[in-house]
All heavy atoms as an XYZ file, in Angstrom:
806
protein
N       4.022   -102.893     12.901
C       3.795   -104.039     13.754
C       4.189   -105.273     12.971
O       3.784   -105.435     11.839
C       2.310   -104.155     14.167
C       2.069   -105.372     14.991
C       1.892   -102.899     14.922
N       4.995   -106.100     13.547
C       5.446   -107.301     12.861
C       5.529   -108.418     13.895
O       6.073   -108.245     14.972
C       6.811   -107.046     12.230
C       7.403   -108.253     11.600
N       6.937   -108.803     10.447
C       8.449   -109.024     11.977
C       7.685   -109.846     10.118
N       8.589   -109.993     11.057
N       4.997   -109.549     13.556
C       5.065   -110.671     14.482
C       4.906   -111.984     13.773
O       4.696   -112.025     12.568
N       5.052   -113.041     14.495
C       4.841   -114.368     13.912
C       5.978   -114.799     13.033
O       7.131   -114.509     13.263
N       5.642   -115.478     11.951
C       6.641   -116.112     11.085
C       7.265   -115.160     10.106
O       8.171   -115.536      9.376
C       5.963   -117.255     10.288
O       5.014   -116.687      9.390
N       6.810   -113.928     10.029
C       7.347   -112.976      9.065
C       6.623   -113.008      7.739
O       6.994   -112.312      6.819
N       5.593   -113.820      7.624
C       4.863   -113.939      6.380
C       3.668   -112.998      6.273
O       3.031   -112.922      5.269
C       4.416   -115.390      6.160
C       5.589   -116.305      5.949
C       5.154   -117.698      5.636
C       6.364   -118.584      5.433
N       6.028   -119.935      5.131
N       3.337   -112.346      7.359
C       2.236   -111.372      7.313
C       2.721   -110.087      7.965
O       3.468   -110.114      8.932
C       0.996   -111.913      8.025
O       1.230   -112.053      9.391
N       2.280   -108.978      7.394
C       2.662   -107.666      7.897
C       1.434   -106.821      8.068
O       0.470   -106.911      7.302
C       3.595   -106.974      6.917
C       4.893   -107.694      6.709
N       5.947   -107.593      7.573
C       5.270   -108.563      5.748
C       6.940   -108.353      7.138
N       6.546   -108.956      6.045
N       1.478   -105.967      9.052
C       0.451   -104.973      9.285
C       1.173   -103.669      9.513
O       2.103   -103.613     10.311
C      -0.434   -105.319     10.490
O      -1.029   -106.596     10.259
C      -1.516   -104.295     10.671
N       0.734   -102.611      8.830
C       1.312   -101.289      9.028
C       0.293   -100.452      9.767
O      -0.902   -100.479      9.437
C       1.646   -100.639      7.667
O       2.590   -101.477      6.990
C       2.218    -99.262      7.839
N       0.744    -99.697     10.749
C      -0.118    -98.818     11.497
C       0.438    -97.399     11.400
O       1.574    -97.147     11.778
C      -0.235    -99.238     12.985
C      -1.156    -98.289     13.746
C      -0.710   -100.682     13.101
N      -0.380    -96.470     10.852
C       0.000    -95.059     10.800
C      -0.579    -94.398     12.028
O      -1.777    -94.449     12.259
C      -0.564    -94.384      9.550
C      -0.057    -94.887      8.210
C      -0.699    -94.088      7.089
C       1.443    -94.794      8.120
N       0.301    -93.755     12.799
C      -0.123    -93.043     13.991
C       0.112    -91.566     13.780
O       1.150    -91.160     13.249
C       0.646    -93.538     15.207
C       0.492    -95.022     15.548
C       1.420    -95.427     16.665
C      -0.955    -95.319     15.901
N      -0.844    -90.739     14.210
C      -0.730    -89.301     14.052
C      -0.932    -88.682     15.433
O      -1.968    -88.843     16.054
C      -1.798    -88.760     13.090
O      -1.703    -89.506     11.859
C      -1.596    -87.296     12.803
N       0.115    -87.957     15.892
C       0.105    -87.342     17.209
C       0.542    -85.898     17.039
O       1.538    -85.601     16.399
C       1.049    -88.079     18.161
C       0.671    -89.556     18.233
C       1.037    -87.442     19.540
C       1.693    -90.438     18.929
N      -0.206    -84.991     17.653
C       0.128    -83.568     17.534
C       1.104    -83.149     18.630
O       1.283    -83.859     19.623
C      -1.140    -82.711     17.645
O      -1.560    -82.635     18.991
N       1.683    -81.982     18.443
C       2.590    -81.411     19.447
C       1.848    -81.120     20.752
O       2.458    -81.042     21.808
C       3.251    -80.138     18.908
N       0.540    -80.974     20.652
C      -0.297    -80.733     21.836
C      -0.766    -82.026     22.484
O      -1.623    -82.010     23.360
C      -1.517    -79.899     21.459
C      -1.157    -78.512     20.971
C      -2.384    -77.753     20.477
O      -3.358    -78.397     20.005
O      -2.348    -76.523     20.574
N      -0.238    -83.148     22.028
C      -0.526    -84.475     22.578
C      -1.904    -85.004     22.193
O      -2.489    -85.816     22.910
C      -0.361    -84.450     24.106
C      -0.137    -85.835     24.691
O       0.387    -86.704     23.970
O      -0.500    -86.058     25.847
N      -2.432    -84.555     21.083
C      -3.699    -85.092     20.567
C      -3.374    -86.256     19.620
O      -2.522    -86.118     18.743
C      -4.483    -84.017     19.797
O      -4.750    -82.943     20.677
C      -5.773    -84.566     19.243
N      -4.044    -87.360     19.814
C      -3.823    -88.533     18.962
C      -5.044    -88.768     18.089
O      -6.171    -88.762     18.574
C      -3.595    -89.788     19.815
S      -2.150    -89.694     20.855
N      -4.811    -88.955     16.788
C      -5.886    -89.343     15.892
C      -6.006    -90.862     15.934
O      -5.040    -91.566     16.235
C      -5.590    -88.901     14.458
C      -5.481    -87.389     14.209
C      -5.262    -87.122     12.740
C      -6.684    -86.652     14.737
N      -7.196    -91.390     15.607
C      -7.321    -92.849     15.538
C      -6.346    -93.409     14.515
O      -5.994    -92.744     13.526
C      -8.773    -93.047     15.094
C      -9.468    -91.796     15.478
C      -8.443    -90.711     15.322
N      -5.893    -94.622     14.712
C      -4.894    -95.200     13.793
C      -5.458    -95.538     12.427
O      -6.654    -95.754     12.266
C      -4.445    -96.477     14.511
C      -5.615    -96.840     15.373
C      -6.230    -95.545     15.778
N      -4.586    -95.547     11.441
C      -4.891    -96.000     10.091
C      -4.126    -97.326      9.934
O      -2.909    -97.363      9.999
C      -4.412    -94.979      9.074
C      -4.797    -95.297      7.651
C      -5.978    -94.826      7.110
C      -3.963    -96.062      6.847
C      -6.334    -95.113      5.798
C      -4.303    -96.353      5.549
C      -5.485    -95.874      5.028
O      -5.818    -96.168      3.719
N      -4.857    -98.412      9.792
C      -4.288    -99.762      9.840
C      -4.337   -100.391      8.459
O      -5.398   -100.486      7.843
C      -5.041   -100.610     10.870
C      -4.972    -99.927     12.239
C      -4.507   -102.031     10.906
C      -5.934   -100.477     13.273
N      -3.174   -100.855      7.995
C      -3.074   -101.479      6.660
C      -2.743   -102.953      6.858
O      -1.686   -103.304      7.390
C      -1.963   -100.794      5.813
C      -2.228    -99.294      5.724
C      -1.874   -101.439      4.441
C      -1.040    -98.508      5.198
N      -3.645   -103.811      6.420
C      -3.480   -105.253      6.533
C      -2.871   -105.828      5.246
O      -2.995   -105.250      4.192
C      -4.833   -105.923      6.789
S      -5.671   -105.336      8.247
N      -2.250   -106.983      5.387
C      -1.714   -107.676      4.228
C      -2.850   -108.492      3.597
O      -3.036   -109.673      3.901
C      -0.563   -108.590      4.617
C       0.061   -109.305      3.431
C       1.192   -110.224      3.842
C       1.748   -110.922      2.604
N       2.800   -111.840      2.960
N      -3.590   -107.837      2.746
C      -4.709   -108.480      2.062
C      -5.351   -107.470      1.119
O      -5.440   -106.310      1.439
C      -5.765   -108.960      3.070
O      -6.850   -109.564      2.410
N      -5.781   -107.939     -0.012
C      -6.492   -107.047     -0.933
C      -7.962   -106.998     -0.612
O      -8.712   -106.192     -1.169
C      -6.256   -107.487     -2.378
C      -4.798   -107.406     -2.834
C      -4.659   -107.900     -4.269
C      -4.281   -105.976     -2.706
N      -8.403   -107.861      0.315
C      -9.798   -107.874      0.758
C      -9.831   -107.847      2.268
O      -9.141   -108.631      2.917
C     -10.477   -109.144      0.239
C     -11.913   -109.202      0.562
C     -12.571   -110.342     -0.152
N     -13.992   -110.287      0.177
C     -14.826   -111.234     -0.115
N     -14.412   -112.300     -0.741
N     -16.096   -111.126      0.200
N     -10.620   -106.948      2.847
C     -10.731   -106.853      4.288
C     -12.008   -107.559      4.767
O     -13.046   -107.471      4.119
C     -10.764   -105.391      4.713
C      -9.519   -104.577      4.411
C      -9.715   -103.127      4.817
C      -8.302   -105.161      5.085
N     -11.897   -108.214      5.875
C     -13.037   -108.924      6.468
C     -13.468   -108.179      7.732
O     -12.635   -107.620      8.447
C     -12.677   -110.362      6.773
C     -12.314   -111.144      5.535
C     -10.993   -111.251      5.117
C     -13.284   -111.735      4.770
C     -10.656   -111.929      3.962
C     -12.976   -112.428      3.609
C     -11.655   -112.521      3.223
O     -11.326   -113.209      2.069
N     -14.760   -108.177      7.997
C     -15.298   -107.449      9.161
C     -14.618   -107.846     10.473
O     -14.386   -107.011     11.319
C     -16.802   -107.679      9.283
C     -17.580   -106.947      8.207
O     -17.029   -106.013      7.608
O     -18.743   -107.315      7.972
N     -14.286   -109.119     10.629
C     -13.664   -109.551     11.876
C     -12.254   -108.970     12.060
O     -11.748   -108.935     13.161
C     -13.638   -111.080     11.979
C     -12.714   -111.737     10.977
C     -13.419   -112.787     10.167
O     -14.609   -112.649      9.844
N     -12.734   -113.850      9.807
N     -11.605   -108.533     10.989
C     -10.299   -107.892     11.074
C     -10.422   -106.410     11.459
O      -9.441   -105.802     11.867
C      -9.552   -107.946      9.759
C      -9.242   -109.296      9.251
C      -9.426   -110.505      9.862
C      -8.680   -109.604      7.983
N      -9.033   -111.529      9.040
C      -8.549   -111.004      7.885
C      -8.277   -108.824      6.899
C      -8.041   -111.622      6.761
C      -7.755   -109.463      5.785
C      -7.642   -110.846      5.726
N     -11.581   -105.843     11.245
C     -11.788   -104.389     11.379
C     -12.878   -104.092     12.401
O     -13.903   -103.498     12.047
C     -12.152   -103.801     10.012
S     -11.101   -104.301      8.661
N     -12.664   -104.448     13.655
C     -13.717   -104.245     14.629
C     -13.972   -102.756     14.875
O     -13.059   -102.011     15.192
C     -13.166   -104.930     15.887
C     -11.686   -104.942     15.694
C     -11.454   -105.022     14.220
N     -15.208   -102.331     14.707
C     -15.565   -100.919     14.826
C     -15.552   -100.433     16.277
O     -15.310    -99.295     16.543
C     -16.945   -100.683     14.238
C     -17.036   -101.092     12.788
C     -16.484   -100.036     11.875
C     -16.742   -100.398     10.446
N     -15.598   -100.406      9.612
N     -15.840   -101.329     17.235
C     -15.959   -100.892     18.618
C     -14.697   -101.073     19.440
O     -14.682   -100.702     20.596
C     -17.134   -101.621     19.287
C     -16.970   -103.130     19.236
O     -16.102   -103.638     18.537
N     -17.821   -103.841     19.939
N     -13.651   -101.661     18.889
C     -12.417   -101.872     19.649
C     -11.524   -100.636     19.612
O     -11.023   -100.185     20.629
C     -11.669   -103.117     19.137
C     -10.333   -103.267     19.830
C     -12.511   -104.353     19.331
N     -11.363   -100.073     18.431
C     -10.560    -98.849     18.267
C     -11.456    -97.837     17.560
O     -11.514    -97.788     16.338
C      -9.284    -99.093     17.437
C      -8.462   -100.261     18.015
C      -8.435    -97.837     17.379
C      -7.302   -100.678     17.151
N     -12.198    -97.034     18.328
C     -13.142    -96.109     17.722
C     -12.431    -95.140     16.733
O     -11.402    -94.580     17.045
C     -13.714    -95.335     18.897
C     -13.496    -96.237     20.079
C     -12.228    -96.970     19.777
N     -13.013    -95.021     15.560
C     -12.476    -94.105     14.552
C     -11.361    -94.648     13.700
O     -10.922    -93.984     12.764
N     -10.878    -95.848     14.011
C      -9.795    -96.422     13.204
C     -10.243    -96.612     11.779
O     -11.409    -96.911     11.504
C      -9.337    -97.755     13.788
N      -9.314    -96.429     10.849
C      -9.571    -96.625      9.417
C      -8.729    -97.798      8.982
O      -7.543    -97.878      9.313
C      -9.249    -95.355      8.591
C      -9.468    -95.608      7.116
C     -10.081    -94.178      9.067
N      -9.298    -98.723      8.231
C      -8.623    -99.938      7.779
C      -8.476    -99.934      6.268
O      -9.362    -99.453      5.550
C      -9.397   -101.177      8.212
C      -9.481   -101.350      9.708
C     -10.475   -100.728     10.452
C      -8.536   -102.137     10.378
C     -10.539   -100.869     11.809
C      -8.620   -102.300     11.745
C      -9.615   -101.660     12.458
O      -9.674   -101.830     13.821
N      -7.385   -100.500      5.802
C      -7.160   -100.664      4.380
C      -6.296   -101.906      4.203
O      -5.801   -102.469      5.181
C      -6.485    -99.417      3.777
C      -6.733    -99.249      2.303
O      -7.069   -100.206      1.611
N      -6.612    -98.039      1.821
N      -6.076   -102.300      2.974
C      -5.251   -103.471      2.725
C      -4.431   -103.307      1.471
O      -4.837   -102.634      0.524
N      -3.242   -103.892      1.467
C      -2.399   -103.950      0.284
C      -1.869   -105.376      0.162
O      -1.927   -106.154      1.121
C      -1.199   -102.979      0.367
O      -0.338   -103.368      1.442
C      -1.644   -101.532      0.525
N      -1.327   -105.684     -0.976
C      -0.786   -107.013     -1.222
C       0.325   -107.366     -0.217
O       0.465   -108.486      0.231
C      -0.260   -107.122     -2.634
C       0.111   -108.536     -3.049
C       0.471   -108.625     -4.530
O      -0.038   -107.820     -5.318
O       1.242   -109.537     -4.855
N       1.124   -106.364      0.154
C       2.260   -106.593      1.043
C       1.965   -106.298      2.508
O       2.684   -106.746      3.392
C       3.439   -105.711      0.618
O       3.116   -104.348      0.786
N       0.907   -105.509      2.772
C       0.650   -105.056      4.135
C       1.435   -103.805      4.468
O       1.369   -103.297      5.581
N       2.126   -103.268      3.496
C       2.908   -102.037      3.665
C       2.176   -100.914      2.962
O       1.363   -101.138      2.069
C       4.314   -102.224      3.117
C       5.114   -103.260      3.821
C       4.648   -104.393      4.412
C       6.519   -103.279      3.993
N       5.683   -105.113      4.949
C       6.845   -104.439      4.715
C       7.537   -102.409      3.631
C       8.148   -104.754      5.075
C       8.827   -102.737      3.985
C       9.112   -103.896      4.701
N       2.500    -99.700      3.330
C       1.838    -98.544      2.730
C       2.260    -98.393      1.276
O       3.394    -98.710      0.910
C       2.119    -97.266      3.529
C       1.187    -96.146      3.080
C       3.585    -96.875      3.443
C       1.184    -94.956      4.013
N       1.307    -97.945      0.457
C       1.620    -97.563     -0.923
C       0.988    -96.188     -1.165
O       0.345    -95.625     -0.269
C       1.156    -98.617     -1.942
C      -0.337    -98.861     -1.943
O      -1.111    -98.026     -1.409
O      -0.755    -99.885     -2.487
N       1.163    -95.654     -2.368
C       0.674    -94.324     -2.647
C      -0.846    -94.222     -2.512
O      -1.363    -93.241     -1.986
C       1.100    -93.874     -4.073
C       0.865    -92.399     -4.360
C      -0.534    -92.097     -4.888
O      -1.124    -92.976     -5.562
O      -1.035    -90.989     -4.611
N      -1.576    -95.246     -2.931
C      -3.018    -95.236     -2.806
C      -3.459    -95.217     -1.347
O      -4.412    -94.517     -0.972
C      -3.644    -96.447     -3.512
C      -3.561    -96.322     -5.017
O      -3.637    -95.222     -5.568
N      -3.371    -97.455     -5.678
N      -2.771    -95.970     -0.490
C      -3.098    -95.967      0.930
C      -2.793    -94.620      1.565
O      -3.547    -94.131      2.421
C      -2.337    -97.071      1.666
S      -3.086    -98.685      1.552
N      -1.673    -94.005      1.193
C      -1.329    -92.714      1.788
C      -2.367    -91.667      1.389
O      -2.807    -90.868      2.210
C       0.081    -92.270      1.400
C       0.469    -91.002      2.105
C       0.679    -90.996      3.475
C       0.611    -89.830      1.404
C       1.007    -89.827      4.145
C       0.963    -88.648      2.056
C       1.152    -88.651      3.421
N      -2.793    -91.694      0.131
C      -3.837    -90.770     -0.320
C      -5.129    -91.026      0.463
O      -5.788    -90.095      0.914
C      -4.076    -90.959     -1.820
C      -5.084    -89.993     -2.381
C      -4.685    -88.763     -2.901
C      -6.441    -90.306     -2.418
C      -5.618    -87.868     -3.399
C      -7.371    -89.424     -2.924
C      -6.951    -88.202     -3.414
O      -7.867    -87.308     -3.911
N      -5.478    -92.287      0.645
C      -6.662    -92.659      1.394
C      -6.544    -92.190      2.849
O      -7.514    -91.677      3.430
C      -6.869    -94.173      1.333
C      -8.180    -94.628      1.896
O      -9.223    -94.300      1.294
O      -8.158    -95.301      2.935
N      -5.371    -92.342      3.453
C      -5.124    -91.865      4.819
C      -5.377    -90.362      4.917
O      -6.071    -89.897      5.821
C      -3.709    -92.195      5.237
C      -3.195    -91.368      6.379
C      -3.628    -91.566      7.682
C      -2.278    -90.340      6.167
C      -3.186    -90.770      8.729
C      -1.822    -89.545      7.192
C      -2.276    -89.772      8.467
O      -1.819    -88.990      9.496
N      -4.841    -89.614      3.967
C      -5.057    -88.152      3.991
C      -6.545    -87.819      3.809
O      -7.087    -86.999      4.546
C      -4.228    -87.456      2.912
C      -2.757    -87.282      3.170
C      -2.094    -86.587      1.995
C      -2.513    -86.506      4.447
N      -7.182    -88.448      2.828
C      -8.552    -88.048      2.482
C      -9.606    -88.567      3.478
O     -10.605    -87.908      3.715
C      -8.906    -88.496      1.072
O      -8.892    -89.910      0.974
N      -9.390    -89.739      4.086
C     -10.390    -90.329      4.980
C     -10.068    -90.214      6.452
O     -10.945    -90.440      7.279
C     -10.593    -91.810      4.626
C     -11.224    -92.011      3.274
C     -11.487    -93.470      3.027
C     -12.128    -93.654      1.643
N     -12.194    -95.067      1.305
N      -8.823    -89.887      6.767
C      -8.437    -89.849      8.171
C      -7.900    -88.466      8.547
O      -8.533    -87.727      9.286
C      -7.404    -90.926      8.465
O      -7.143    -90.999      9.857
N      -6.727    -88.123      8.054
C      -6.060    -86.898      8.494
C      -6.861    -85.629      8.208
O      -7.112    -84.836      9.110
C      -4.659    -86.772      7.870
C      -3.911    -85.578      8.373
C      -3.288    -85.608      9.600
C      -3.854    -84.408      7.626
C      -2.597    -84.499     10.075
C      -3.166    -83.310      8.085
C      -2.555    -83.346      9.327
N      -7.287    -85.421      6.988
C      -7.983    -84.187      6.622
C      -9.330    -84.073      7.357
O      -9.600    -83.045      7.982
C      -8.120    -84.049      5.105
C      -6.721    -83.822      4.488
C      -9.068    -82.933      4.729
C      -6.661    -83.907      2.987
N     -10.198    -85.084      7.336
C     -11.471    -84.946      8.063
C     -11.297    -84.754      9.574
O     -12.054    -84.019     10.199
C     -12.202    -86.242      7.759
C     -11.564    -86.832      6.572
C     -10.147    -86.352      6.578
N     -10.306    -85.412     10.142
C     -10.158    -85.350     11.605
C      -9.388    -84.127     12.074
O      -9.261    -83.912     13.279
C      -9.521    -86.642     12.092
C     -10.497    -87.816     11.941
C      -9.908    -89.119     12.374
C     -10.971    -90.183     12.369
N     -10.945    -91.084     11.284
N      -8.867    -83.345     11.126
C      -8.166    -82.098     11.503
C      -8.868    -80.881     10.926
O      -8.327    -79.779     10.987
C      -6.705    -82.118     11.033
O      -6.654    -82.252      9.623
C      -5.919    -83.242     11.698
N     -10.065    -81.036     10.380
C     -10.750    -79.923      9.724
C     -11.046    -78.763     10.672
O     -11.158    -77.629     10.256
C     -12.053    -80.395      9.054
C     -13.152    -80.664     10.027
N     -13.231    -81.832     10.734
C     -14.199    -79.891     10.430
C     -14.276    -81.794     11.534
N     -14.887    -80.636     11.378
N     -11.144    -79.043     11.976
C     -11.466    -78.001     12.952
C     -10.225    -77.265     13.475
O     -10.359    -76.336     14.252
C     -12.244    -78.600     14.107
C     -11.430    -79.662     14.831
O     -10.548    -80.291     14.250
N     -11.743    -79.894     16.091
N      -9.062    -77.652     13.034
C      -7.814    -77.002     13.476
C      -7.498    -75.876     12.511
O      -7.541    -76.068     11.287
C      -6.649    -78.013     13.526
C      -6.978    -79.130     14.531
C      -5.352    -77.317     13.892
C      -5.979    -80.265     14.530
N      -7.140    -74.733     13.054
C      -6.819    -73.570     12.207
C      -5.661    -73.923     11.282
O      -4.719    -74.599     11.667
C      -6.441    -72.384     13.088
N      -5.766    -73.482     10.048
C      -4.728    -73.704      9.049
C      -3.711    -72.598      9.192
O      -4.029    -71.525      9.615
C      -5.314    -73.743      7.643
C      -6.349    -74.852      7.409
C      -5.757    -76.172      7.772
N      -6.428    -77.324      7.184
C      -7.037    -78.237      7.890
N      -7.168    -78.104      9.186
N      -7.522    -79.295      7.324
N      -2.559    -72.724      9.018
C      -1.672    -73.682      8.379
C      -1.394    -74.856      9.309
O      -1.194    -74.678     10.504
C      -0.344    -73.016      8.031
C      -0.403    -71.889      7.044
C       0.892    -71.189      6.958
C      -0.802    -72.374      5.670
N      -1.327    -76.051      8.735
C      -0.968    -77.266      9.433
C       0.358    -77.786      8.888
O       0.601    -77.669      7.702
C      -2.016    -78.363      9.223
C      -3.260    -78.349     10.050
C      -4.172    -79.519      9.635
C      -2.971    -78.446     11.505
N       1.158    -78.353      9.755
C       2.402    -78.968      9.343
C       2.304    -80.460      9.603
O       2.128    -80.884     10.742
C       3.575    -78.369     10.111
C       4.943    -79.011      9.892
C       5.383    -78.823      8.452
C       5.950    -78.419     10.854
N       2.400    -81.244      8.540
C       2.399    -82.689      8.652
C       3.817    -83.144      8.302
O       4.266    -82.973      7.178
C       1.383    -83.323      7.702
C       1.314    -84.837      7.657
C       0.950    -85.415      9.027
C       0.291    -85.299      6.616
N       4.519    -83.675      9.279
C       5.904    -84.113      9.067
C       5.907    -85.570      8.643
O       5.341    -86.424      9.327
C       6.741    -83.910     10.346
C       6.741    -82.420     10.729
C       8.158    -84.435     10.146
C       7.384    -82.133     12.051
N       6.540    -85.827      7.502
C       6.597    -87.170      6.929
C       8.033    -87.596      6.727
O       8.934    -86.766      6.680
C       5.881    -87.175      5.564
C       4.470    -86.651      5.536
C       4.028    -86.412      4.094
C       3.538    -87.614      6.225
N       8.240    -88.882      6.541
C       9.545    -89.350      6.124
C       9.649    -89.126      4.601
O       8.746    -88.609      3.980
C       9.771    -90.807      6.492
C       8.759    -91.757      5.874
O       8.001    -91.334      4.968
O       8.721    -92.914      6.276
N      10.726    -89.519      4.035
C      10.965    -89.284      2.603
C      10.592    -90.510      1.762
O      11.126    -90.720      0.696
C      12.435    -88.901      2.381
C      12.654    -88.290      1.014
O      11.743    -87.685      0.437
N      13.852    -88.431      0.484
N       9.660    -91.295      2.254
C       9.246    -92.502      1.525
C       8.492    -92.127      0.239
O       7.721    -91.183      0.221
C       8.356    -93.381      2.412
C       8.251    -94.783      1.928
N       7.276    -95.167      1.046
C       8.988    -95.865      2.194
C       7.409    -96.456      0.793
N       8.451    -96.915      1.480
N       8.723    -92.850     -0.807
C       8.143    -92.527     -2.116
C       6.618    -92.551     -2.114
O       5.991    -91.878     -2.929
C       8.671    -93.497     -3.181
O       8.265    -94.817     -2.884
N       6.002    -93.282     -1.192
C       4.537    -93.338     -1.141
C       3.925    -91.993     -0.764
O       2.748    -91.753     -1.023
C       4.055    -94.396     -0.141
O       4.573    -94.076      1.152
C       4.488    -95.779     -0.557
N       4.699    -91.117     -0.147
C       4.206    -89.810      0.280
C       4.276    -88.762     -0.826
O       3.776    -87.667     -0.652
C       5.005    -89.291      1.471
C       4.984    -90.224      2.645
O       4.068    -91.003      2.834
N       6.030    -90.191      3.453
N       4.924    -89.099     -1.927
C       5.204    -88.102     -2.949
C       4.461    -88.433     -4.230
O       4.849    -89.334     -4.979
C       6.711    -88.069     -3.237
C       7.607    -87.873     -2.011
C       9.073    -88.066     -2.390
C       7.376    -86.528     -1.391
N       3.395    -87.702     -4.487
C       2.680    -87.848     -5.750
C       1.959    -86.527     -6.033
O       1.613    -85.784     -5.127
C       1.688    -89.004     -5.719
O       0.549    -88.670     -4.953
N       1.702    -86.303     -7.293
C       0.991    -85.082     -7.705
C      -0.418    -85.104     -7.104
O      -0.920    -84.105     -6.595
C       0.933    -84.982     -9.243
C       2.339    -84.886     -9.836
C       0.055    -83.820     -9.685
C       3.085    -83.635     -9.438
N      -1.072    -86.257     -7.183
C      -2.433    -86.406     -6.678
C      -2.515    -86.070     -5.175
O      -3.416    -85.344     -4.727
C      -2.908    -87.848     -6.942
C      -4.270    -88.173     -6.465
C      -4.668    -89.545     -6.925
N      -4.093    -90.567     -6.081
C      -4.784    -91.587     -5.569
N      -6.036    -91.743     -5.872
N      -4.204    -92.477     -4.821
N      -1.567    -86.563     -4.409
C      -1.545    -86.295     -2.988
C      -1.243    -84.836     -2.681
O      -1.872    -84.232     -1.800
C      -0.515    -87.208     -2.299
O      -0.869    -88.584     -2.547
C      -0.458    -86.997     -0.798
N      -0.316    -84.253     -3.424
C       0.012    -82.831     -3.256
C      -1.199    -81.957     -3.540
O      -1.492    -81.036     -2.804
C       1.200    -82.455     -4.133
N      -1.935    -82.288     -4.600
C      -3.142    -81.511     -4.949
C      -4.188    -81.615     -3.834
O      -4.824    -80.625     -3.484
C      -3.725    -81.986     -6.275
C      -2.940    -81.538     -7.486
C      -3.590    -82.061     -8.761
C      -2.812    -81.613     -9.991
N      -3.401    -82.133    -11.238
N      -4.373    -82.804     -3.283
C      -5.322    -82.981     -2.203
C      -4.926    -82.125     -1.009
O      -5.767    -81.464     -0.410
C      -5.405    -84.447     -1.788
C      -6.275    -84.788     -0.597
C      -7.731    -84.498     -0.896
C      -6.077    -86.221     -0.178
N      -3.656    -82.142     -0.652
C      -3.176    -81.355      0.499
C      -3.377    -79.870      0.263
O      -3.810    -79.136      1.156
C      -1.725    -81.669      0.771
N      -3.102    -79.389     -0.942
C      -3.263    -77.979     -1.251
C      -4.729    -77.567     -1.205
O      -5.073    -76.507     -0.670
C      -2.637    -77.660     -2.641
C      -1.125    -77.765     -2.577
C      -3.075    -76.281     -3.125
C      -0.426    -77.799     -3.909
N      -5.619    -78.404     -1.702
C      -7.048    -78.100     -1.713
C      -7.652    -78.118     -0.315
O      -8.697    -77.498     -0.086
C      -7.801    -79.112     -2.591
C      -7.490    -79.011     -4.051
C      -8.035    -80.198     -4.836
O      -8.591    -81.130     -4.267
N      -7.875    -80.154     -6.140
N      -7.019    -78.794      0.602
C      -7.553    -78.942      1.942
C      -7.003    -77.909      2.865
O      -7.282    -77.778      3.985
C      -7.281    -80.326      2.485
O      -7.879    -81.274      1.624
């Protein structure tokens, strides 16, 4: 999502299954500190919020997305699961791979 003067960015990770199930969004704000008014709990139920200096995803946010959003919200789905990602460097780390294998 991008709007305004181009000086602020918000990244939204959306997860949709082949069966048309949507997980709540993972929203990354351009800020190292999140404020309650930016993260309304009752507007988007289950949404997870995070922040980075740029408002773009980084390796820490992707790990957080897996550990706090994707894995807990898919625990009831029979394994093996296929999560299709782009080839962005934020998706590739030993720590993230270990988390995925353990889950």
